[in-house]
N, C-alpha and C positions, 0 to 999 in steps of 0.2 A: 597427768603431767604426759606431753607429748613426748614421744622418743625419735624425733628426727633431730639428731644430734647435728650441728654443722660446726663444733669447735672440737680442739684436741681433747682427748679423755685426761683428766687432772691426776686422778688416783689417790688424791687425798681428801680429807673431810672438807676444807677449806673451799678446795678447787670445786667441789660437788655442789655446794651452794652457789658459788660463782657461776657455774654453769646453768643451774637452776633459774636464776636471775636474767641470765643473759638470753636463755630460751624464751622465757616469757616475756621479756621487754623488747627483744629483737624486732625492728619495724620490718615489715613485708614478710612476717614469718609464713611458712609454706601453709597453705589452706589444705582441708581435707580433700579437695578435689584433686589436688596437683598431685602427681606420681612423687613417691619418695626420692630424696636425690641419691646419686650414685653413692656406696659406701654407708649408707645408714642401715642399721639392723633390720628395716623392713624392705629393703630395696630387693627388686626381682628381676630376671632377666629371661627371656627364652632362647634357645640355642638353637643352632642349625642342624645339630642332631647327627653330622656325619661321622663323629667319634664320639663312643660312650664308653665310660663315662666320659661327660665333656671336661676338659682338661681346666685347670683351675686358674682363673683370670688373674692377672698381674696385680699385685698390691698397690691399691689407688692413693693410699694416704701418705703421710711424711713421717720418717723416722729420723728424729735427732737423738742426740746424748741422752736428754731428759725427756720425760712424758709431758713436762710444760710446753715444751717447743715442737711437740710431735702431735700429728693427727691421725686419729684412729680411721680405720676403713673397713668394713664388713665385706666379704665377697656376696655378691647378691644371689638370693636363693633363686634356684632354678623352678620355673613355672611352665605349664603348658602355653600355646598360645592363646591368646584372648577367645573366648567364647568356645573354647574346646569342650565338648561334652562329658557327661558322666557316661560312662558304658557299663550296661548289666548285661553281660553275655550269658545265657541260660541255653544248657543242652541237656537233653534228657537221654533216657537210655532204652534201647532196643524196642524202638517204637515206629512202626512203619507209617506209610502215606494216610491209611484209612484209621488210624486210631483215634485223632482229635476231632471233637466236634466241629473245630474251625475249619476243617477239611472233608466235612461230611461224614465223619465218624459218630457212633451213638453215644460214646462215652463222653460226658458233659466236661469240658476243660474252658470255664469260663475267664479265666485268666489269660490263655491264649487268644480266646475270642476277643478280649478286651484289647489285647496289642494291636491284633488285626484290625479291628474296628477302628482304633485309633491311629491306626499306620497303615502298613500293607501287609498283603498275603503273597509269599514266593512260592511257586508251584513246581519249580523246575530246579531244586537244589538237589545236590548229590554228595552223599559220602564215600567211604572206602569198602565199606560192606561188614566192617568190624569195629570194636570199641577201640583200642588202643591207636590203632591205625588213624582211625577218624579223628581222635584227640591231639594225636601229634601235629597233624596237619592243621587241625583249627588254630591251636596256639602258635603255630610257627609260620604260617603260610606258605608251606611247601608241601610237595607231596611225600604221603607217608613212606616210601623207600628212600627219598632224599634224607630223612631225618631217622633212619633206622628203624622205622616201625612197619616193616612189610607185613608183621603179624603181630598178635598181643606180646605182652611183654613176657608171659608165661611160655612163649613157644620160641623165644629169640635163640638164633643161630648165630656162628661166627663169620657172617658176612656183613658187609656194611649197610646193605638195605635190611637187616633183619636182626642187629644186634641189640635192638632196644635202647639205643644210646642216642640221644640228641646232640648234635656236634657242638662244639663251642662256635663254629662259625655259622650257626642257625638260632640266633638269640630269638626267645619267645616274644609274643607281644607284650607279655608281662613285665619283661627286662626293659624293652623298648620304652614302655609309658613310663615305667618307675624312672629310669634315668632323664626322662623329660617333664617329670615333675607331679605325676600321678601317684596317689595311694593306690596300691594293687593287692589284690587278695583273690584266693579261691577257696570255695567250699565245695564238699562233697568228694565224689569220686575222682582219684588220682590213678591213672591206669598208666601213666607214662615215667614212673621209677621203674628202672630194670628191678625184677624181681630178685636179682642176687645182689642189690644194694639198697634193699629195704629194711635191713637191720639197724638197731641203735650204734652199731660199730660204723656206720656210714660206709662210703662217703655220701655227703649230702647236696653234692651239686647236681644232683638230677632228682631231687625231691623239690616240691613247688618253691619253698623258701631259697632254693640255690639257684631256680629260673627265673627268679625276678617276681616272685610273689612275696610281698612282705609277711601276709598272714596267710596260714592255712588251716582249716578245720574240716578234716574229711577222713577219708579211708584210704588206702594203699592198696591195689589190686583191682581184679575184675569185678567184684561185687561184694556184697556184705550183709550180714545177718542184719536186718534193720533194728532188732529188738536188743541186740547186744553187738554191736560192730567193733571191728578193730580199728579204733578211733583215735585219730592224732591232733594235737593242737601244736601247729609248726611240725616240730620232730619230736616231741614227746607225747607217749601214749596217755589217754585220759580214760577215765570211766565214768562219764556223767550219769549212766543209767543204773550205778550201784543204789540199791535200795530204792528204787523207783519203779514199780510194777507199772508196765504199760508205756513205759518212757519208748519213742519211737525216734530214729535218726530223720524222719523225715520232717518233723516238728523240731526236733533237737537241733538241726542244722540252720531251718529258718529262724528259731529263736536266736542263736548266734551270729547270724548275718545282719539281723536285725540290729541287736545290741552293738555289733562293730559298726555299723553305719552311723547310729546315733552317738557312739563315741568318738567317730571320726567327725560327724557334724558340729558336735558340740567344742570339740578339739581346734579343728582347723575347717572352719566352714567354707572357707573359699578354695579348699584343696579339691580339685577332681577326682574322682574313685573311677577305678577298672575292677569290677568283680566279675570273676568267673565262677557262677553257679553250677554246678552239676550232681543233680540228685541220683542216688541209686536207681531211682524208678524209671523205666520199670523193668530192668534187669532182673532176672530171677535171683534170690528168692522174692516172690511177690508177697510183701509183708505191710498190707494197710492195717489201719486200727480196725476194731470191730464196728466202731461207729460208721465208717466208711462202707464196709461190706453190707452193713445191715441197708445202707441207704441205697446202694447199687442193687442189691438182691431184689428190694422193693419196687424196682423199676421194671423188672422181668426183661432186660435188654436182649436176653439170649434164649429165652425159652424155644424159641422156634428154630435155632440152631444155625450152624455157620454158613449152608447154602444161603438161606433166607437173608442172615446178616449181610452176606456179601452183596446180595442185589440191592438191600436195602441202603447200604454205604455208597454203591456205585450211582444209584439214582439221587441221594443228597449231594453227591459230588456234582453231578451234572447241573441239579436246580440251583447251587451255589456258585456255578461258573468257575470252580477252580480245577474243572478238566474240561477239555472240549467237548462238544455236544456229541460229536461224531467218534469219541473213544469207544473203542471195543473192548468187551470183556470176555477173555477166553474162559471155554468150560473149565468145569470143575475137574481137578486132576484124580480122575477116580482111581487111576492104576496107583497113585502114590497116597491119597487120603480118601477115607470112605465118605461117601454122601450121608449126610445126616438121619435119612431116612432109612439107612442100614444098619442102624447101630440098635443095641438093646436099651431097654429103658434104663437099666443100670448105668451103661455107658452116657447116657445123655445126661443122666442125674448128675454124674461126677464131673462131666465137661461143662456143664453149666456152671457148677459150682468153681472150677478151674477159671472161666471167663468172669464170673462175678468178681473174684478177688483179685484177679488182673486188671479188671475194670476199675475197680475201688482203689488199687494202687496208682492208676493213672489220674483219677479224680482228687485224690487226696494228695497227690504231689503237686497238681495244678494249683489247687486251693493253697497250699503253704507257699509256691511261689507267689502268689497272689499278694499273700501278706508281705512279703518283701517288697513289693511293687508298690504296695501301698503306704509302707513305712517311708519310702523314697517320695510320694506324693505328700505324706504328713511333714516332711522336712521343707517341701516348698521347691524340690529340687527335679520334680519330674519332666518340667517342661523342657529342659536342656540335657536330659537323659536319654542317651541312644539304647534302647531295649532289643536286644536281638536274642529272639526265643526260638531255638532251632528244636525241632520235634524229631527226637532219635539220632542216634549216631549212627544207625544203620537199620535196617529193615527189622520187622520184628521177629524176635528170635523163634527159632523152631527147635532149640537143643532140649525141648521135652519129650521130642518124637511124637509119633501118631497118638499114644495114648498120655502124654503126660507124666508126670512124676511128683511123687511127695518129696523128692531128695534129689536135687540136681548134681549133688555129688557122685551119685550113683550112674548118671549120664557119662560122666568124664571116666568112669571106670567100666564102662562097656555095658553098664545095666541100662538099656533105653527102650525096653517094651515090657515094663512090669504089668502084670495082668491088672485088669481094672478090679476085679474082685479084692485082690491084696490092697490096692491103693483106697478101697472104701475105709478101710480102716482108719485113714487120716481124714475122712471127709468131713467131720464135725470140728476139727482143728486144722483144717485147710488155711494157710496163710499165718498161722500164729507162730510162736516160737518153736513148736514141735514138728514142725516142716520147714525145707528148704526147697519150696515147690515151684514147679513151673507147669505151664498148660500145655494142652495138645496144640500140636503143629496145625490141625484143622483150624482154629482160631487164628493162628499166626498168617495162615493163607488167606484168610477174609480179613485181617487187619490190614494188609498189604495192599488192599484195593486202591486202584485198579491194576496193580501189577501183579506180577507172578514171583515165586519164591521168595525166599528169606534173607535174613541174617546169613553171612558167610558166602552168599552167592553173588559173587561181583559181576558176572556176565547179565544179570538181570534186575530190572529196575526194583523188583521188590527187594532185593538187597542193597541197593545205593540210593534208591528214591527217597528223597525226603521232603520236608516242606518247613517253612519257617514263617513266621510273622515278626515284622520290625516297627517300631514306632519311635519318634521323637519329635514332640508337639512343635518343638521351636523351629523346626526345618521342615519335616514331612507334612504336607498340607494336603495331599490327595487320600484323603481318610477313607479307609475299607476299600482302596483299589487293590488290584490283583497284577503280579508282575511273571512275565513268562519266561524272561530270560535264562539261559542256561547258567546255571551258577554250581559252585564247588566248594566245600568248606575251605578250602585253601584261600578263597577269596575273601575270607570275613577279616583277616589280619589287614590286607591293604585298604580295605574298605575302612576300618577303624582309623587306620593312620592317616588316610586322606581327610576324614570328616574332621580329625582332630587337629590338622595342619601340620604333622610330624612326619618327617621323612624317613625312609628304612635307613639306619646307618651304614656306614661303609665298614666301620671296624667298631668291634667290641672288646673291652680289655685286652687291646692291641692285636686282635685277631681279625681279619679280613673276612667279613661277612659273605656268605653265598647268597645268590639273589633271591627275592622273594618270587615265588613260582605262580603265587594267585594272580588275580585280576580284580581291581576294585570295581564293585557294582554300586557306589555311591551315585553314579549317574542316573539310577533308576529310582532315586529318592524323588526327583522332580516329574511332574505330572506331564509335562511335555516330552517326557523320555519313556512313557508308559510301554508304547509299543517299540521303543529302539532296538535295532539289532543287538544281540549279546555281543560283548566284547570278550568272553571267554571262548574260544572257538576250538580249542582241542584239550582232550582230557582222556589219559587212560584209566584203567581200573584193572586190578589184579588182587587177588586172594586165594592164596594156597592152591595156585596151578588154575583157577579159574580167571579169564581175563576178558575184557573188552577194551574198544575206544570209540569215543565220539570224535567228530570233526564235522563242523559246519552242518549239524544236523543229521548226519548219517553215523550208525553205531554198530560196529561189527562186534560180536561176541559169541564166546563159546558155547556150545549146548550144555546144558547142566547135566553132570554125569555122577554126581553125588550129592544125595542130601544131607543137610548137616548133622543129621543123626548118624549118618554111617561116615563115622569118624576113625574106625579101628582096623581098616583095609588097606590092601595094598594101595601104594601111590602111584599115580601115573608117572613112569618114567621120563616121558618127554611131553610135558604139558604145553609146551609151545606149538608142537607140531601133532602131537596125537590128539587131535580133537575134531569135532564137528563144528565147523564155523556157520555162523547164522549173520543176516544183515538186516538191518531195518533203517527206514527212512521216518525218524522220528518227528520232522516236519509235518508228516502226514499221520503219523502212527503214535500217538501219545502213549499207548500202554504196551508197545513193543510187542504187538500181537500177530504182525505179519512179517514172516521171515521172507525175504526176497533175494536170498543169497543166489539161488539158482538161476534166477533170470540175469543176474549181475555178477558175473565171475570176475571180469577185470577190476570191477569196482572192491570186491573181495580181497583179491591180490593187493591192490593198492593199499586198503587199510590195515591189512595185516603188515605190510612193510610200513607203514608209518607207526603201528603198534610197536614194532621191533625197535625202530628209531627212539621212540619216547621211553622205551622200557630201558635200553641202552644208556639213555640220558639219565634216568633217574634211578639207578641204581636195582632195577628188578632182578637181574641176574645175578645167580643162579636161581632160576625159577624151581620153585619147590611145591608139590602137589601133596604132602604128606600133612596129616592134622594132629592125631593122637600122639604120633611117634615124635613130634617136637616137642611135646610138654615135658618128656623124660630124657630130652637131648641134654648133654653135658654143658655145663655153664662155668664162667669163672667166679663163682660164689667164694664164700669164705671157707667152704668144705672142700673145694676143689683138690684132689689129690690127697686127702688125709683120709685114713683109717681108724685111727684112734682119737676119742674123744674125750677130756677129764674134765669133771666140774667139781669144784668143792663148797660151792657157795649156792642158795637159791637164786633163781634168775628166770624172769618171765618175758614173754614178748617177742622171741626169736622167730621170726616170719619163716613159713615153710621154704621159701627159697634161699633162705641162708643156715638152715638147720641139716642135722644129718639126715640122711634120707635112708630109711629102711625098707623100701620096696624093690623087690625084685633081687635081693641079696641075702645071703646068710649074715646073722649079726649075733652079737653077745653084748647084754647090758648086765652091769655089775654093780650093786650099791652096797657100801659099807655103811653101817648105820649104827649109832648109839641109841639103845631104847632106855628111856627113863624108868624108874620104878613102878611109876603109875601106868606104863603099858603107853603105846603109840598107833597113832593112826594118821593118814593122810597122803599126799600126792608126792611121789618120788620123781617120776618124770613122764610127762606126757606130750603128745603132740596130734591135732586135729581136736575133734570135739563130737558133739553130737551126731554128726551126720557122717563122719568117717574119721577113724584114728586109734591111736592107742594108749594105753595108761599102764603104769607100773605103780603100785600103790599099796598101803596096808589099811585094809578094811576089819574093823575090830581088831586090829593086831596082826591079823593073818595076811601074809604075802599074795599080792595078786597082781597077775599079769593078764590084761584084757584086748582083744582085738575088737573093734568096732567096724564091722564089714558095711559101709554105707547104710546104717540105720536098718538093716534088713536082717543081720545074724551077729550076735556077739558071742566070741569063743573067750573063756575064761580059765586060765591055769590058776589054782589057788592051794596054797599051804593047807596043813592038816588042822594046824593051831596057832595061837597067837605066839608072837616073837616073845621070849622070855627079857627081863631088864638086863642091859649089856650090850656087848659089840656083836653084831652079826654081818654076815655077808650072804645077799641074797643074790640070785644069778637068773638071767632067762636067756637061753640059747636057743637060736633059730636056724635051723639048716635048710636053706631052700635047694629045691630040685632043678630048678631051671637053668637054662644058659644066660639068662640076665639080658641088660639093655644092649648087649654088644650085637644081638642079631637084628636091631634094627638098622645096622648099617648094610645089610643085604636086604633091605625093603621087606622083613619080616618081623612079625610082633610076637612069635611063638615063643620067645625068651620071658615073656611078661606074664604075670599073675599065675604063675605054676603053683605047684604044691609045694609042702614043706611039713616040718614037724619042729615042734618046740618042747622046751625042757625047763620046768623051774626047779631051782636048787635052792636050799637053805643050809648055809655052813658046809656047802659041799655035798649035802645028801640031796638025790633027786627025791622030789615031792610030788610032781605031777608031769605026766607026757601027754601030748595030743598033738595028732596030725592035722593040718589044714588042706582041704582038696584043692581049695583055690586061694590065692591072696591078690590083694589088692594091686591092679597092674600100675595104676596111673598116677594118683595123686591121693591126698588126704584133703580134708575140709581145710581149703586153701587161705580161708579169712581167720582162721583159729592159728596160735603159735604153739612153739616148743616152749614148754615151761618145766622149770625144775623147782620143787619144793611147795607148790601150789598150782591150781588149775585156774587159769584166768577164762573168761567169758563161759562157754558150755563145757560140760563135762561129756566123756565118752560113755558114760553108763549112769543115766539118771536113778536107777534102781539101786544103785550102789553110795551115792553120795551126791552133795550139791556144792559147787564149787563156793568159794576157793579151796576148800579142803586142804587145808596147810598142814605140812607133814609136822608132827608133835616130836618124832625123834631127831636126833642130831645128824645130818648128813655130813659124813667124815669125806666120802669120795664117791663119785659117781664116773663111772668108765663105760663108752660105749665104743664097741670094737667092730668095725663092717669088714666083711670078707666078701667082695663081689667076685662074681662069676668071671673067669678068663675062657675065652673060646680056644678051644684046641684046633690044631690042624685039621684033624678029622672033622671037628664042628664045622669049621670053614668050608672044607671042601662039600661037606653035607649042604650047608646053607647057599653055597652058590649055585647048587642045581637043583634047590628044592623048589616046590610050589611055595608060593606065599601062603601064610597062615596067620590068623589072627589071635587076639588074646585067650581065646577058648580053645585053641589047638585045632581048629577047624580050617579046611581050606578057604580063602578069603571069599570065594563066590558063594559059599554056604554060611557067611558070616551071621550068625545069632548071638544074642548077649548071653555073657558068662551065668552059668547057673549059680544059685547061692545056695 
C-alpha cells in the first residue's frame, strides 16, 4: 500500500477502508519517480542552514471541528542537499610524516595507500602539535585557542584559550551535519571532553553526544589501555572485553563501527552518514596483537637502526614524489639522541623491539580501518563517500624519552630515563597488557622524516607537519595525484560543508556563531587546480610557549628550547620575547632546514608582529610555557574546594579528573565495615591501576593499603591478622612533608613528590607504619578510575588479587579527608627568592628523573 496520502485522516475504521479505496482507484496517482507531495509522511526538505535547529514550518493542512472535514499534514523531514556525500573522517594519533608507507615510510599501511591511489595525497597538512588541540580544531573548523584548547584537556587553566571548553558559539561539524539531516557518529578517542566533566555526574554537553554526534563508542581522555579500555557507549561505561582474553579495542572499535553502518544502512539506506573515526593508535601505550607484532618482526624493518631508517624513508619520499627532490635532510641530532652505532648490543635489542611493536600498532590499526572502508564498499556506498584519512594529530611522540619506557605513566611522574637493563625485564611482554609502553625518541625523530623534532614542538615541522589522503570516487578523478597546497586541520570542516552543499550556520540554539576560521580546500579536488595557489595564506602555531607563524610561504619560528621529555623544569617566564627566532622560506625549503633570519632582520620583525596580531585575535594570550605544572593546576571539578568525601555505597568508574586527589597532600581514609561470620576480602577503595595508583583492601581478611609507584615499586602497609566477624574501623593516615602544589605559583616544583609517612590502624590501634622517601608528584594512571567496593580494569597489585575483587564485607561508611598544605608567609618569601627546583629537589638546570 502506498503511503502518499492526499485526503484527510478519518480516524475510524470505515474511513480507513474508504481511504484505501480512494488511493488505489484515484486517477493520476503519483508515480514512484515523482517527489512526495508536501505534507505527506515521506515528504522531505533541505534547509538554508542559517538557523539551527531549523525552525518548524507552518502547518500546511486544514483543521476543522472534526477530522472528517480536516486535512492532515506532516512537516517534511530534513535531508541534506541532493548528492551530498557520506563522510568518513579518519585521524590517527601521534604519527609523523614518515610513518606510513603512503608517504615513504617502511611500515605497511595498505588502507592509506588505497585511499591515496584512488584519490589524492596531501603533503602540506598541518596540526597544532598536540592531541586535544588538533582534534578541537578538526571538529570545529576554528583554531585551537579559539575553542579553548590551547593545550590538552588535562592541562586546562582558567583562561578562555585554555579552559578546554568548546563554546556554544562554535558548533562542531557533527552538530551542523546532524541538523542538516546526516546520521552522525564518533568512534574512538574523545580528547575534547574537559577532564573535570568526564564523570557520570555530567554535564554531558561537552561529550560527543552533546556536541552533535548521535552515537559515540570510544574512550574519554588522552589514551587508553587497548586491552582493557575505559570504554563508553554514548555516556555509559561498558566492558565488552570481560571474559574475552585477547580482546583489543582496535578490532572492537572497527567491529562496532561496521555494525553501526550496517544497522543504519538497513534501517535508513538513503540517509547519508558522517563518521569520525579516531583510533587510539599510535599513541602510547602501543598495544597491537601478537599476530601483528610477529608479522612486523619477521620483516626486520628496524634492524639497521634509526639513522639508516631515516635515510631510507627520505629516499623513499623523494622517489614517490611526496617531497621535493631538492629537500634537505639535516644531520642527526647527536647532542640530543645517540647515533645507532654508539649504542650497546642490549640497547639495540630493546630499541628494535620497541619499534617493532610501534610499527605493528600502525599496521594493525590501518588494517582495521580498511575493514571499515570495505564495509562501506560492500554496501555499495563507496562511490559517494568522501574519505579523509589524516595521518597523525601531531608529529610522532617523543614522550618515551631517549630510552623509551615500559610505562608511560612513569614519564608523567618525572621518571623518563629508566635504565635499559631495567627495561629488559619487560622485553618479552613489550606491548602486552603487562606494559604501558612507549619507544625511544630516536625512532620518533626518524618517523618525522624529512622534518625535525616531535609532537609538542609547535615551532618545528616535525611537530606540526602531517599528511593525509582523500578519496571520493564520484568527484575526485585525478587518481593518485599529489597536492602541495598549504592546509591545516581547521580547513577540514569548511571543506566538508562546501562539498555537502551546507552553509555554516549563523545561529545554533539561538546563539550567534563565531566565524569558521579555516579555508576550504575542495578546489584542490579538481585536476585543473592541482597546482593552484594555496588559499590558506596565514596560520599561527603555539604550544606551551613554543610558537611559529606561516604567511605566504614564510615561516617564523622559535628555536626549540625544550625536548618533550623535559617537562618538569622551570617555565620560560616570557615565551613571547625570551626566544631565539628563526626564519625559513618554505617555498624553497620544504623541510625547514635553512635558517635565514640573520639575513632578513626586517622580515623577522614583520613576521613577529603578524604573529602577535594573530595571537591576540585567537586567544593565545596569556602565553604559558609550563608543561607538567599545568597537569596539577586547580580546575572546577566536582571535588574543587572539598576536603571531606563520604561514601556509603559501592561505586565504580569515577575518572581521575573528578575524583579526590591524594597527591602532594596529607590525607586520611577511614572505612567502617561489617565483616560476616565467614570472613571477608575485597577492594574497599582504589584509584589508578597496574601502572600507578593505590588500593585499600582486605587480603585474606587482613587490611592492606598499597601504593603502586609507576609499576617500579610497591609499598604495602598490612595488618597482622584477618578481621574478625563484626564491625570494624580501619584507617590509613598519611602525613605529607612537602609544601604542595602551591609552589607552582612561583614557577617552582619543589612542593611536589616529596616524602611522607603512612600509618595503618585497626579499631584505633596502630598496626603498621612506613615512610615514603618519594611520592607520585603528578598523576595516577589516568585511564583508570576511582572505584569503591570493587576494582575495574587493571589492579594495583597483580600479585595480591585479580579484578573485580569485590568487597565481601558490608561497607557501612567510607570517609576521605584531605589536608592540603598551605604556604606560610615565610614559605612565600623563600619561594619568591629561590632558585627554581624540580620535583626531585634539585635545581632545574640539573634536572634528573626522581629516583625510585
